[in-house]
PDB file of N, CA, C and O in Angstrom, chain B, residues numbered from 101:
ATOM      1  N   MET B 101      74.619 -84.808  35.696  1.00  0.00           N
ATOM      2  CA  MET B 101      75.092 -84.363  34.399  1.00  0.00           C
ATOM      3  C   MET B 101      76.489 -84.923  34.176  1.00  0.00           C
ATOM      4  O   MET B 101      77.376 -84.757  35.013  1.00  0.00           O
ATOM      5  N   LYS B 102      76.673 -85.574  33.064  1.00  0.00           N
ATOM      6  CA  LYS B 102      77.950 -86.203  32.765  1.00  0.00           C
ATOM      7  C   LYS B 102      78.594 -85.524  31.568  1.00  0.00           C
ATOM      8  O   LYS B 102      78.032 -85.515  30.473  1.00  0.00           O
ATOM      9  N   THR B 103      79.769 -84.957  31.779  1.00  0.00           N
ATOM     10  CA  THR B 103      80.497 -84.327  30.689  1.00  0.00           C
ATOM     11  C   THR B 103      81.276 -85.397  29.946  1.00  0.00           C
ATOM     12  O   THR B 103      82.046 -86.145  30.547  1.00  0.00           O
ATOM     13  N   THR B 104      81.074 -85.466  28.641  1.00  0.00           N
ATOM     14  CA  THR B 104      81.750 -86.487  27.847  1.00  0.00           C
ATOM     15  C   THR B 104      83.075 -85.987  27.279  1.00  0.00           C
ATOM     16  O   THR B 104      83.935 -86.785  26.908  1.00  0.00           O
ATOM     17  N   ARG B 105      83.234 -84.697  27.213  1.00  0.00           N
ATOM     18  CA  ARG B 105      84.475 -84.092  26.704  1.00  0.00           C
ATOM     19  C   ARG B 105      84.837 -82.920  27.604  1.00  0.00           C
ATOM     20  O   ARG B 105      84.003 -82.438  28.372  1.00  0.00           O
ATOM     21  N   ASN B 106      86.071 -82.466  27.509  1.00  0.00           N
ATOM     22  CA  ASN B 106      86.498 -81.319  28.303  1.00  0.00           C
ATOM     23  C   ASN B 106      86.414 -80.013  27.539  1.00  0.00           C
ATOM     24  O   ASN B 106      86.185 -78.959  28.132  1.00  0.00           O
ATOM     25  N   SER B 107      86.598 -80.071  26.231  1.00  0.00           N
ATOM     26  CA  SER B 107      86.582 -78.832  25.456  1.00  0.00           C
ATOM     27  C   SER B 107      86.273 -79.127  23.998  1.00  0.00           C
ATOM     28  O   SER B 107      86.229 -80.275  23.558  1.00  0.00           O
ATOM     29  N   ASP B 108      86.065 -78.051  23.277  1.00  0.00           N
ATOM     30  CA  ASP B 108      85.805 -78.130  21.850  1.00  0.00           C
ATOM     31  C   ASP B 108      86.229 -76.797  21.262  1.00  0.00           C
ATOM     32  O   ASP B 108      86.547 -75.871  22.007  1.00  0.00           O
ATOM     33  N   THR B 109      86.240 -76.682  19.963  1.00  0.00           N
ATOM     34  CA  THR B 109      86.620 -75.440  19.300  1.00  0.00           C
ATOM     35  C   THR B 109      85.425 -74.893  18.541  1.00  0.00           C
ATOM     36  O   THR B 109      84.683 -75.644  17.908  1.00  0.00           O
ATOM     37  N   VAL B 110      85.244 -73.573  18.607  1.00  0.00           N
ATOM     38  CA  VAL B 110      84.185 -72.903  17.849  1.00  0.00           C
ATOM     39  C   VAL B 110      84.805 -71.734  17.098  1.00  0.00           C
ATOM     40  O   VAL B 110      85.898 -71.276  17.432  1.00  0.00           O
ATOM     41  N   LEU B 111      84.096 -71.256  16.082  1.00  0.00           N
ATOM     42  CA  LEU B 111      84.549 -70.102  15.309  1.00  0.00           C
ATOM     43  C   LEU B 111      83.583 -68.949  15.522  1.00  0.00           C
ATOM     44  O   LEU B 111      82.375 -69.159  15.628  1.00  0.00           O
ATOM     45  N   PHE B 112      84.103 -67.748  15.585  1.00  0.00           N
ATOM     46  CA  PHE B 112      83.279 -66.546  15.673  1.00  0.00           C
ATOM     47  C   PHE B 112      82.963 -66.053  14.263  1.00  0.00           C
ATOM     48  O   PHE B 112      83.833 -66.042  13.392  1.00  0.00           O
ATOM     49  N   THR B 113      81.707 -65.644  14.044  1.00  0.00           N
ATOM     50  CA  THR B 113      81.348 -65.033  12.766  1.00  0.00           C
ATOM     51  C   THR B 113      81.748 -63.561  12.808  1.00  0.00           C
ATOM     52  O   THR B 113      82.220 -63.069  13.832  1.00  0.00           O
ATOM     53  N   ALA B 114      81.558 -62.868  11.698  1.00  0.00           N
ATOM     54  CA  ALA B 114      81.857 -61.437  11.638  1.00  0.00           C
ATOM     55  C   ALA B 114      81.016 -60.652  12.645  1.00  0.00           C
ATOM     56  O   ALA B 114      81.427 -59.585  13.103  1.00  0.00           O
ATOM     57  N   LYS B 115      79.844 -61.179  12.988  1.00  0.00           N
ATOM     58  CA  LYS B 115      78.963 -60.523  13.960  1.00  0.00           C
ATOM     59  C   LYS B 115      79.250 -60.953  15.395  1.00  0.00           C
ATOM     60  O   LYS B 115      78.555 -60.522  16.315  1.00  0.00           O
ATOM     61  N   GLY B 116      80.263 -61.798  15.602  1.00  0.00           N
ATOM     62  CA  GLY B 116      80.598 -62.256  16.939  1.00  0.00           C
ATOM     63  C   GLY B 116      79.764 -63.437  17.410  1.00  0.00           C
ATOM     64  O   GLY B 116      79.766 -63.765  18.597  1.00  0.00           O
ATOM     65  N   GLN B 117      79.057 -64.072  16.498  1.00  0.00           N
ATOM     66  CA  GLN B 117      78.221 -65.215  16.856  1.00  0.00           C
ATOM     67  C   GLN B 117      79.046 -66.498  16.810  1.00  0.00           C
ATOM     68  O   GLN B 117      80.011 -66.609  16.053  1.00  0.00           O
ATOM     69  N   ILE B 118      78.637 -67.477  17.650  1.00  0.00           N
ATOM     70  CA  ILE B 118      79.259 -68.789  17.627  1.00  0.00           C
ATOM     71  C   ILE B 118      78.161 -69.854  17.643  1.00  0.00           C
ATOM     72  O   ILE B 118      77.016 -69.577  18.000  1.00  0.00           O
ATOM     73  N   VAL B 119      78.526 -71.058  17.256  1.00  0.00           N
ATOM     74  CA  VAL B 119      77.608 -72.187  17.365  1.00  0.00           C
ATOM     75  C   VAL B 119      78.126 -73.062  18.499  1.00  0.00           C
ATOM     76  O   VAL B 119      79.270 -73.515  18.475  1.00  0.00           O
ATOM     77  N   ILE B 120      77.270 -73.295  19.492  1.00  0.00           N
ATOM     78  CA  ILE B 120      77.629 -74.170  20.603  1.00  0.00           C
ATOM     79  C   ILE B 120      77.556 -75.614  20.082  1.00  0.00           C
ATOM     80  O   ILE B 120      76.547 -76.000  19.494  1.00  0.00           O
ATOM     81  N   PRO B 121      78.607 -76.411  20.289  1.00  0.00           N
ATOM     82  CA  PRO B 121      78.585 -77.788  19.791  1.00  0.00           C
ATOM     83  C   PRO B 121      77.366 -78.556  20.317  1.00  0.00           C
ATOM     84  O   PRO B 121      76.904 -78.316  21.432  1.00  0.00           O
ATOM     85  N   SER B 122      76.855 -79.480  19.500  1.00  0.00           N
ATOM     86  CA  SER B 122      75.627 -80.199  19.839  1.00  0.00           C
ATOM     87  C   SER B 122      75.748 -80.975  21.146  1.00  0.00           C
ATOM     88  O   SER B 122      74.774 -81.062  21.894  1.00  0.00           O
ATOM     89  N   TRP B 123      76.920 -81.541  21.443  1.00  0.00           N
ATOM     90  CA  TRP B 123      77.059 -82.316  22.680  1.00  0.00           C
ATOM     91  C   TRP B 123      76.888 -81.419  23.905  1.00  0.00           C
ATOM     92  O   TRP B 123      76.378 -81.873  24.929  1.00  0.00           O
ATOM     93  N   LEU B 124      77.307 -80.149  23.819  1.00  0.00           N
ATOM     94  CA  LEU B 124      77.097 -79.213  24.926  1.00  0.00           C
ATOM     95  C   LEU B 124      75.640 -78.757  24.994  1.00  0.00           C
ATOM     96  O   LEU B 124      75.083 -78.602  26.081  1.00  0.00           O
ATOM     97  N   ARG B 125      75.023 -78.541  23.823  1.00  0.00           N
ATOM     98  CA  ARG B 125      73.610 -78.157  23.811  1.00  0.00           C
ATOM     99  C   ARG B 125      72.757 -79.249  24.449  1.00  0.00           C
ATOM    100  O   ARG B 125      71.833 -78.955  25.207  1.00  0.00           O
ATOM    101  N   LYS B 126      73.063 -80.494  24.146  1.00  0.00           N
ATOM    102  CA  LYS B 126      72.320 -81.610  24.735  1.00  0.00           C
ATOM    103  C   LYS B 126      72.567 -81.686  26.241  1.00  0.00           C
ATOM    104  O   LYS B 126      71.628 -81.824  27.025  1.00  0.00           O
ATOM    105  N   GLU B 127      73.823 -81.597  26.633  1.00  0.00           N
ATOM    106  CA  GLU B 127      74.179 -81.718  28.046  1.00  0.00           C
ATOM    107  C   GLU B 127      73.510 -80.648  28.906  1.00  0.00           C
ATOM    108  O   GLU B 127      73.078 -80.921  30.026  1.00  0.00           O
ATOM    109  N   PHE B 128      73.427 -79.422  28.372  1.00  0.00           N
ATOM    110  CA  PHE B 128      72.861 -78.316  29.149  1.00  0.00           C
ATOM    111  C   PHE B 128      71.419 -77.998  28.757  1.00  0.00           C
ATOM    112  O   PHE B 128      70.862 -76.980  29.170  1.00  0.00           O
ATOM    113  N   GLN B 129      70.824 -78.878  27.956  1.00  0.00           N
ATOM    114  CA  GLN B 129      69.427 -78.760  27.545  1.00  0.00           C
ATOM    115  C   GLN B 129      69.127 -77.393  26.928  1.00  0.00           C
ATOM    116  O   GLN B 129      68.116 -76.762  27.234  1.00  0.00           O
ATOM    117  N   ILE B 130      70.032 -76.955  26.051  1.00  0.00           N
ATOM    118  CA  ILE B 130      69.874 -75.679  25.352  1.00  0.00           C
ATOM    119  C   ILE B 130      69.043 -75.922  24.102  1.00  0.00           C
ATOM    120  O   ILE B 130      69.389 -76.755  23.263  1.00  0.00           O
ATOM    121  N   GLU B 131      67.947 -75.188  23.990  1.00  0.00           N
ATOM    122  CA  GLU B 131      67.051 -75.310  22.845  1.00  0.00           C
ATOM    123  C   GLU B 131      67.034 -73.983  22.089  1.00  0.00           C
ATOM    124  O   GLU B 131      67.563 -72.982  22.573  1.00  0.00           O
ATOM    125  N   ALA B 132      66.424 -73.977  20.904  1.00  0.00           N
ATOM    126  CA  ALA B 132      66.292 -72.739  20.136  1.00  0.00           C
ATOM    127  C   ALA B 132      65.588 -71.701  20.999  1.00  0.00           C
ATOM    128  O   ALA B 132      64.555 -71.989  21.603  1.00  0.00           O
ATOM    129  N   GLY B 133      66.134 -70.515  21.057  1.00  0.00           N
ATOM    130  CA  GLY B 133      65.548 -69.435  21.840  1.00  0.00           C
ATOM    131  C   GLY B 133      66.032 -69.366  23.271  1.00  0.00           C
ATOM    132  O   GLY B 133      65.654 -68.450  23.999  1.00  0.00           O
ATOM    133  N   SER B 134      66.869 -70.321  23.702  1.00  0.00           N
ATOM    134  CA  SER B 134      67.417 -70.270  25.062  1.00  0.00           C
ATOM    135  C   SER B 134      68.253 -69.009  25.219  1.00  0.00           C
ATOM    136  O   SER B 134      68.891 -68.543  24.275  1.00  0.00           O
ATOM    137  N   LYS B 135      68.236 -68.472  26.425  1.00  0.00           N
ATOM    138  CA  LYS B 135      69.059 -67.301  26.723  1.00  0.00           C
ATOM    139  C   LYS B 135      70.252 -67.728  27.561  1.00  0.00           C
ATOM    140  O   LYS B 135      70.296 -68.840  28.086  1.00  0.00           O
ATOM    141  N   ALA B 136      71.222 -66.820  27.677  1.00  0.00           N
ATOM    142  CA  ALA B 136      72.406 -67.104  28.480  1.00  0.00           C
ATOM    143  C   ALA B 136      72.899 -65.819  29.122  1.00  0.00           C
ATOM    144  O   ALA B 136      72.688 -64.721  28.607  1.00  0.00           O
ATOM    145  N   ILE B 137      73.547 -65.981  30.239  1.00  0.00           N
ATOM    146  CA  ILE B 137      74.219 -64.870  30.913  1.00  0.00           C
ATOM    147  C   ILE B 137      75.671 -64.916  30.448  1.00  0.00           C
ATOM    148  O   ILE B 137      76.284 -65.983  30.432  1.00  0.00           O
ATOM    149  N   VAL B 138      76.215 -63.781  30.076  1.00  0.00           N
ATOM    150  CA  VAL B 138      77.593 -63.691  29.607  1.00  0.00           C
ATOM    151  C   VAL B 138      78.363 -62.811  30.584  1.00  0.00           C
ATOM    152  O   VAL B 138      77.978 -61.672  30.845  1.00  0.00           O
ATOM    153  N   GLN B 139      79.464 -63.356  31.126  1.00  0.00           N
ATOM    154  CA  GLN B 139      80.249 -62.619  32.116  1.00  0.00           C
ATOM    155  C   GLN B 139      81.732 -62.647  31.747  1.00  0.00           C
ATOM    156  O   GLN B 139      82.249 -63.675  31.309  1.00  0.00           O
ATOM    157  N   PRO B 140      82.411 -61.513  31.926  1.00  0.00           N
ATOM    158  CA  PRO B 140      83.861 -61.543  31.756  1.00  0.00           C
ATOM    159  C   PRO B 140      84.490 -62.159  33.015  1.00  0.00           C
ATOM    160  O   PRO B 140      84.041 -61.894  34.130  1.00  0.00           O
ATOM    161  N   THR B 141      85.517 -62.972  32.831  1.00  0.00           N
ATOM    162  CA  THR B 141      86.248 -63.553  33.959  1.00  0.00           C
ATOM    163  C   THR B 141      87.739 -63.371  33.693  1.00  0.00           C
ATOM    164  O   THR B 141      88.125 -63.034  32.573  1.00  0.00           O
ATOM    165  N   PRO B 142      88.576 -63.585  34.691  1.00  0.00           N
ATOM    166  CA  PRO B 142      90.021 -63.487  34.451  1.00  0.00           C
ATOM    167  C   PRO B 142      90.511 -64.487  33.391  1.00  0.00           C
ATOM    168  O   PRO B 142      91.525 -64.256  32.733  1.00  0.00           O
ATOM    169  N   ASP B 143      89.774 -65.606  33.235  1.00  0.00           N
ATOM    170  CA  ASP B 143      90.183 -66.627  32.266  1.00  0.00           C
ATOM    171  C   ASP B 143      89.573 -66.442  30.887  1.00  0.00           C
ATOM    172  O   ASP B 143      89.980 -67.118  29.942  1.00  0.00           O
ATOM    173  N   GLY B 144      88.608 -65.544  30.749  1.00  0.00           N
ATOM    174  CA  GLY B 144      87.956 -65.355  29.460  1.00  0.00           C
ATOM    175  C   GLY B 144      86.490 -65.021  29.629  1.00  0.00           C
ATOM    176  O   GLY B 144      86.122 -64.294  30.552  1.00  0.00           O
ATOM    177  N   ILE B 145      85.658 -65.534  28.761  1.00  0.00           N
ATOM    178  CA  ILE B 145      84.225 -65.246  28.770  1.00  0.00           C
ATOM    179  C   ILE B 145      83.481 -66.465  29.315  1.00  0.00           C
ATOM    180  O   ILE B 145      83.671 -67.582  28.833  1.00  0.00           O
ATOM    181  N   LEU B 146      82.643 -66.247  30.309  1.00  0.00           N
ATOM    182  CA  LEU B 146      81.830 -67.315  30.886  1.00  0.00           C
ATOM    183  C   LEU B 146      80.423 -67.180  30.339  1.00  0.00           C
ATOM    184  O   LEU B 146      79.810 -66.117  30.436  1.00  0.00           O
ATOM    185  N   LEU B 147      79.915 -68.255  29.766  1.00  0.00           N
ATOM    186  CA  LEU B 147      78.581 -68.290  29.178  1.00  0.00           C
ATOM    187  C   LEU B 147      77.732 -69.245  30.011  1.00  0.00           C
ATOM    188  O   LEU B 147      78.015 -70.442  30.055  1.00  0.00           O
ATOM    189  N   LYS B 148      76.684 -68.726  30.679  1.00  0.00           N
ATOM    190  CA  LYS B 148      75.826 -69.542  31.534  1.00  0.00           C
ATOM    191  C   LYS B 148      74.432 -69.628  30.916  1.00  0.00           C
ATOM    192  O   LYS B 148      73.693 -68.643  30.909  1.00  0.00           O
ATOM    193  N   PRO B 149      74.073 -70.804  30.399  1.00  0.00           N
ATOM    194  CA  PRO B 149      72.745 -70.955  29.808  1.00  0.00           C
ATOM    195  C   PRO B 149      71.650 -70.789  30.860  1.00  0.00           C
ATOM    196  O   PRO B 149      71.779 -71.255  31.992  1.00  0.00           O
ATOM    197  N   VAL B 150      70.575 -70.120  30.465  1.00  0.00           N
ATOM    198  CA  VAL B 150      69.389 -70.007  31.312  1.00  0.00           C
ATOM    199  C   VAL B 150      68.309 -70.783  30.575  1.00  0.00           C
ATOM    200  O   VAL B 150      67.686 -70.278  29.641  1.00  0.00           O
ATOM    201  N   THR B 151      68.098 -72.027  31.015  1.00  0.00           N
ATOM    202  CA  THR B 151      67.165 -72.922  30.342  1.00  0.00           C
ATOM    203  C   THR B 151      66.002 -73.260  31.270  1.00  0.00           C
ATOM    204  O   THR B 151      66.008 -72.914  32.451  1.00  0.00           O
ATOM    205  N   ARG B 152      65.013 -73.937  30.717  1.00  0.00           N
ATOM    206  CA  ARG B 152      63.891 -74.382  31.555  1.00  0.00           C
ATOM    207  C   ARG B 152      64.394 -75.251  32.695  1.00  0.00           C
ATOM    208  O   ARG B 152      63.869 -75.196  33.807  1.00  0.00           O
ATOM    209  N   HIS B 153      65.415 -76.054  32.414  1.00  0.00           N
ATOM    210  CA  HIS B 153      65.977 -76.946  33.431  1.00  0.00           C
ATOM    211  C   HIS B 153      66.562 -76.140  34.596  1.00  0.00           C
ATOM    212  O   HIS B 153      66.296 -76.448  35.758  1.00  0.00           O
ATOM    213  N   THR B 154      67.362 -75.103  34.285  1.00  0.00           N
ATOM    214  CA  THR B 154      67.961 -74.315  35.368  1.00  0.00           C
ATOM    215  C   THR B 154      66.908 -73.511  36.118  1.00  0.00           C
ATOM    216  O   THR B 154      67.002 -73.346  37.334  1.00  0.00           O
ATOM    217  N   ILE B 155      65.910 -73.012  35.404  1.00  0.00           N
ATOM    218  CA  ILE B 155      64.833 -72.264  36.059  1.00  0.00           C
ATOM    219  C   ILE B 155      64.033 -73.194  36.962  1.00  0.00           C
ATOM    220  O   ILE B 155      63.696 -72.825  38.087  1.00  0.00           O
ATOM    221  N   ALA B 156      63.725 -74.392  36.483  1.00  0.00           N
ATOM    222  CA  ALA B 156      62.970 -75.358  37.295  1.00  0.00           C
ATOM    223  C   ALA B 156      63.762 -75.754  38.534  1.00  0.00           C
ATOM    224  O   ALA B 156      63.193 -75.949  39.607  1.00  0.00           O
ATOM    225  N   LYS B 157      65.083 -75.871  38.379  1.00  0.00           N
ATOM    226  CA  LYS B 157      65.942 -76.237  39.503  1.00  0.00           C
ATOM    227  C   LYS B 157      65.906 -75.158  40.587  1.00  0.00           C
ATOM    228  O   LYS B 157      65.999 -75.466  41.776  1.00  0.00           O
ATOM    229  N   LEU B 158      65.774 -73.909  40.180  1.00  0.00           N
ATOM    230  CA  LEU B 158      65.770 -72.797  41.128  1.00  0.00           C
ATOM    231  C   LEU B 158      64.369 -72.436  41.609  1.00  0.00           C
ATOM    232  O   LEU B 158      64.214 -71.675  42.563  1.00  0.00           O
ATOM    233  N   HIS B 159      63.341 -72.988  40.942  1.00  0.00           N
ATOM    234  CA  HIS B 159      61.962 -72.661  41.302  1.00  0.00           C
ATOM    235  C   HIS B 159      61.708 -72.981  42.775  1.00  0.00           C
ATOM    236  O   HIS B 159      61.961 -74.095  43.234  1.00  0.00           O
ATOM    237  N   GLY B 160      61.214 -72.006  43.490  1.00  0.00           N
ATOM    238  CA  GLY B 160      60.878 -72.197  44.896  1.00  0.00           C
ATOM    239  C   GLY B 160      62.035 -72.015  45.851  1.00  0.00           C
ATOM    240  O   GLY B 160      61.869 -72.205  47.056  1.00  0.00           O
ATOM    241  N   ILE B 161      63.218 -71.646  45.345  1.00  0.00           N
ATOM    242  CA  ILE B 161      64.387 -71.514  46.211  1.00  0.00           C
ATOM    243  C   ILE B 161      64.199 -70.412  47.265  1.00  0.00           C
ATOM    244  O   ILE B 161      64.757 -70.491  48.360  1.00  0.00           O
ATOM    245  N   LEU B 162      63.410 -69.389  46.926  1.00  0.00           N
ATOM    246  CA  LEU B 162      63.204 -68.302  47.878  1.00  0.00           C
ATOM    247  C   LEU B 162      62.117 -68.608  48.898  1.00  0.00           C
ATOM    248  O   LEU B 162      62.062 -67.989  49.961  1.00  0.00           O
ATOM    249  N   LYS B 163      61.256 -69.560  48.577  1.00  0.00           N
ATOM    250  CA  LYS B 163      60.192 -69.928  49.498  1.00  0.00           C
ATOM    251  C   LYS B 163      60.770 -70.860  50.563  1.00  0.00           C
ATOM    252  O   LYS B 163      61.248 -71.949  50.247  1.00  0.00           O
ATOM    253  N   ARG B 164      60.726 -70.438  51.795  1.00  0.00           N
ATOM    254  CA  ARG B 164      61.307 -71.213  52.884  1.00  0.00           C
ATOM    255  C   ARG B 164      60.330 -72.263  53.381  1.00  0.00           C
ATOM    256  O   ARG B 164      59.151 -71.974  53.588  1.00  0.00           O
ATOM    257  N   LYS B 165      60.813 -73.467  53.570  1.00  0.00           N
ATOM    258  CA  LYS B 165      60.003 -74.538  54.123  1.00  0.00           C
ATOM    259  C   LYS B 165      60.212 -74.548  55.638  1.00  0.00           C
ATOM    260  O   LYS B 165      61.321 -74.297  56.109  1.00  0.00           O
ATOM    261  N   PRO B 166      59.170 -74.831  56.393  1.00  0.00           N
ATOM    262  CA  PRO B 166      59.331 -74.903  57.849  1.00  0.00           C
ATOM    263  C   PRO B 166      60.424 -75.912  58.208  1.00  0.00           C
ATOM    264  O   PRO B 166      60.399 -77.060  57.764  1.00  0.00           O
ATOM    265  N   GLY B 167      61.379 -75.461  59.018  1.00  0.00           N
ATOM    266  CA  GLY B 167      62.480 -76.334  59.437  1.00  0.00           C
ATOM    267  C   GLY B 167      63.554 -76.515  58.384  1.00  0.00           C
ATOM    268  O   GLY B 167      64.511 -77.260  58.594  1.00  0.00           O
ATOM    269  N   GLY B 168      63.406 -75.839  57.247  1.00  0.00           N
ATOM    270  CA  GLY B 168      64.385 -75.968  56.164  1.00  0.00           C
ATOM    271  C   GLY B 168      65.635 -75.140  56.423  1.00  0.00           C
ATOM    272  O   GLY B 168      65.711 -74.393  57.398  1.00  0.00           O
ATOM    273  N   LYS B 169      66.606 -75.283  55.541  1.00  0.00           N
ATOM    274  CA  LYS B 169      67.849 -74.521  55.659  1.00  0.00           C
ATOM    275  C   LYS B 169      67.587 -73.043  55.391  1.00  0.00           C
ATOM    276  O   LYS B 169      66.708 -72.704  54.599  1.00  0.00           O
ATOM    277  N   PRO B 170      68.335 -72.172  56.039  1.00  0.00           N
ATOM    278  CA  PRO B 170      68.224 -70.737  55.723  1.00  0.00           C
ATOM    279  C   PRO B 170      68.670 -70.492  54.276  1.00  0.00           C
ATOM    280  O   PRO B 170      69.501 -71.228  53.744  1.00  0.00           O
ATOM    281  N   LEU B 171      68.115 -69.460  53.651  1.00  0.00           N
ATOM    282  CA  LEU B 171      68.428 -69.141  52.259  1.00  0.00           C
ATOM    283  C   LEU B 171      69.936 -68.963  52.062  1.00  0.00           C
ATOM    284  O   LEU B 171      70.490 -69.436  51.070  1.00  0.00           O
ATOM    285  N   ALA B 172      70.597 -68.289  52.995  1.00  0.00           N
ATOM    286  CA  ALA B 172      72.043 -68.049  52.856  1.00  0.00           C
ATOM    287  C   ALA B 172      72.806 -69.373  52.766  1.00  0.00           C
ATOM    288  O   ALA B 172      73.742 -69.497  51.976  1.00  0.00           O
ATOM    289  N   GLU B 173      72.412 -70.357  53.568  1.00  0.00           N
ATOM    290  CA  GLU B 173      73.081 -71.657  53.555  1.00  0.00           C
ATOM    291  C   GLU B 173      72.800 -72.403  52.246  1.00  0.00           C
ATOM    292  O   GLU B 173      73.703 -72.990  51.651  1.00  0.00           O
ATOM    293  N   GLU B 174      71.558 -72.372  51.811  1.00  0.00           N
ATOM    294  CA  GLU B 174      71.190 -73.025  50.560  1.00  0.00           C
ATOM    295  C   GLU B 174      71.910 -72.386  49.369  1.00  0.00           C
ATOM    296  O   GLU B 174      72.381 -73.077  48.465  1.00  0.00           O
ATOM    297  N   TRP B 175      71.984 -71.047  49.391  1.00  0.00           N
ATOM    298  CA  TRP B 175      72.658 -70.321  48.307  1.00  0.00           C
ATOM    299  C   TRP B 175      74.149 -70.646  48.289  1.00  0.00           C
ATOM    300  O   TRP B 175      74.735 -70.820  47.220  1.00  0.00           O
ATOM    301  N   ALA B 176      74.767 -70.730  49.475  1.00  0.00           N
ATOM    302  CA  ALA B 176      76.189 -71.065  49.559  1.00  0.00           C
ATOM    303  C   ALA B 176      76.436 -72.463  48.976  1.00  0.00           C
ATOM    304  O   ALA B 176      77.418 -72.672  48.264  1.00  0.00           O
ATOM    305  N   GLU B 177      75.553 -73.411  49.275  1.00  0.00           N
ATOM    306  CA  GLU B 177      75.674 -74.757  48.712  1.00  0.00           C
ATOM    307  C   GLU B 177      75.544 -74.724  47.190  1.00  0.00           C
ATOM    308  O   GLU B 177      76.301 -75.380  46.475  1.00  0.00           O
ATOM    309  N   HIS B 178      74.573 -73.950  46.710  1.00  0.00           N
ATOM    310  CA  HIS B 178      74.377 -73.820  45.262  1.00  0.00           C
ATOM    311  C   HIS B 178      75.638 -73.260  44.606  1.00  0.00           C
ATOM    312  O   HIS B 178      76.074 -73.776  43.577  1.00  0.00           O
ATOM    313  N   LYS B 179      76.223 -72.225  45.176  1.00  0.00           N
ATOM    314  CA  LYS B 179      77.426 -71.613  44.605  1.00  0.00           C
ATOM    315  C   LYS B 179      78.610 -72.587  44.654  1.00  0.00           C
ATOM    316  O   LYS B 179      79.413 -72.635  43.722  1.00  0.00           O
ATOM    317  N   ARG B 180      78.719 -73.367  45.745  1.00  0.00           N
ATOM    318  CA  ARG B 180      79.780 -74.380  45.838  1.00  0.00           C
ATOM    319  C   ARG B 180      79.611 -75.421  44.731  1.00  0.00           C
ATOM    320  O   ARG B 180      80.578 -75.788  44.064  1.00  0.00           O
ATOM    321  N   ASP B 181      78.380 -75.894  44.540  1.00  0.00           N
ATOM    322  CA  ASP B 181      78.097 -76.876  43.486  1.00  0.00           C
ATOM    323  C   ASP B 181      78.433 -76.304  42.112  1.00  0.00           C
ATOM    324  O   ASP B 181      79.009 -76.991  41.268  1.00  0.00           O
ATOM    325  N   GLU B 182      78.069 -75.042  41.897  1.00  0.00           N
ATOM    326  CA  GLU B 182      78.337 -74.383  40.616  1.00  0.00           C
ATOM    327  C   GLU B 182      79.842 -74.272  40.374  1.00  0.00           C
ATOM    328  O   GLU B 182      80.314 -74.515  39.264  1.00  0.00           O
ATOM    329  N   LYS B 183      80.597 -73.904  41.420  1.00  0.00           N
ATOM    330  CA  LYS B 183      82.052 -73.774  41.290  1.00  0.00           C
ATOM    331  C   LYS B 183      82.690 -75.133  41.011  1.00  0.00           C
ATOM    332  O   LYS B 183      83.587 -75.237  40.175  1.00  0.00           O
ATOM    333  N   GLU B 184      82.229 -76.180  41.711  1.00  0.00           N
ATOM    334  CA  GLU B 184      82.759 -77.524  41.472  1.00  0.00           C
ATOM    335  C   GLU B 184      82.524 -77.955  40.034  1.00  0.00           C
ATOM    336  O   GLU B 184      83.404 -78.542  39.404  1.00  0.00           O
ATOM    337  N   LEU B 185      81.334 -77.662  39.512  1.00  0.00           N
ATOM    338  CA  LEU B 185      81.013 -78.007  38.130  1.00  0.00           C
ATOM    339  C   LEU B 185      81.941 -77.271  37.166  1.00  0.00           C
ATOM    340  O   LEU B 185      82.432 -77.867  36.208  1.00  0.00           O
ATOM    341  N   GLU B 186      82.185 -75.980  37.411  1.00  0.00           N
ATOM    342  CA  GLU B 186      83.082 -75.208  36.556  1.00  0.00           C
ATOM    343  C   GLU B 186      84.510 -75.743  36.647  1.00  0.00           C
ATOM    344  O   GLU B 186      85.208 -75.838  35.637  1.00  0.00           O
ATOM    345  N   ASP B 187      84.946 -76.094  37.873  1.00  0.00           N
ATOM    346  CA  ASP B 187      86.306 -76.628  38.045  1.00  0.00           C
ATOM    347  C   ASP B 187      86.465 -77.964  37.318  1.00  0.00           C
ATOM    348  O   ASP B 187      87.514 -78.224  36.728  1.00  0.00           O
ATOM    349  N   ARG B 188      85.437 -78.812  37.357  1.00  0.00           N
ATOM    350  CA  ARG B 188      85.512 -80.109  36.669  1.00  0.00           C
ATOM    351  C   ARG B 188      85.616 -79.933  35.163  1.00  0.00           C
ATOM    352  O   ARG B 188      86.253 -80.734  34.479  1.00  0.00           O
ATOM    353  N   ARG B 189      84.985 -78.875  34.646  1.00  0.00           N
ATOM    354  CA  ARG B 189      85.013 -78.639  33.206  1.00  0.00           C
ATOM    355  C   ARG B 189      86.371 -78.156  32.730  1.00  0.00           C
ATOM    356  O   ARG B 189      86.690 -78.299  31.550  1.00  0.00           O
ATOM    357  N   ARG B 190      87.167 -77.597  33.604  1.00  0.00           N
ATOM    358  CA  ARG B 190      88.484 -77.059  33.220  1.00  0.00           C
ATOM    359  C   ARG B 190      89.517 -78.106  33.148  1.00  0.00           C
ATOM    360  O   ARG B 190      90.672 -77.813  32.840  1.00  0.00           O
TER     361      ARG B 190
END
C-alpha cells in the first residue's frame, strides 16, 4: 500500500458525518457500506476501516498450520506492522 499524501482536510456535518477523501477510499479499498472501528486516542479519533480486504487478510489467522508460528507471535507481528503503518501516516 502506497500513501500518496500525508493528510487532507474534511468537514463535519451537523450530524457529525464526514466524507473520506477519494484517494483514501481507494487506498484502503473502502466501498459503499463499509464499516469502521472508531477509537479515541491521545492524539484524536482513530478510524479503522473494516473492508473485505482487511477481513481477507485476517482470514484463517486463528487456524494454526503445522509447524507455523504461534498465534501470539503472529499477532505481535500484525500489531507491529499496524503501528508502523500508523507511524508512517503521521
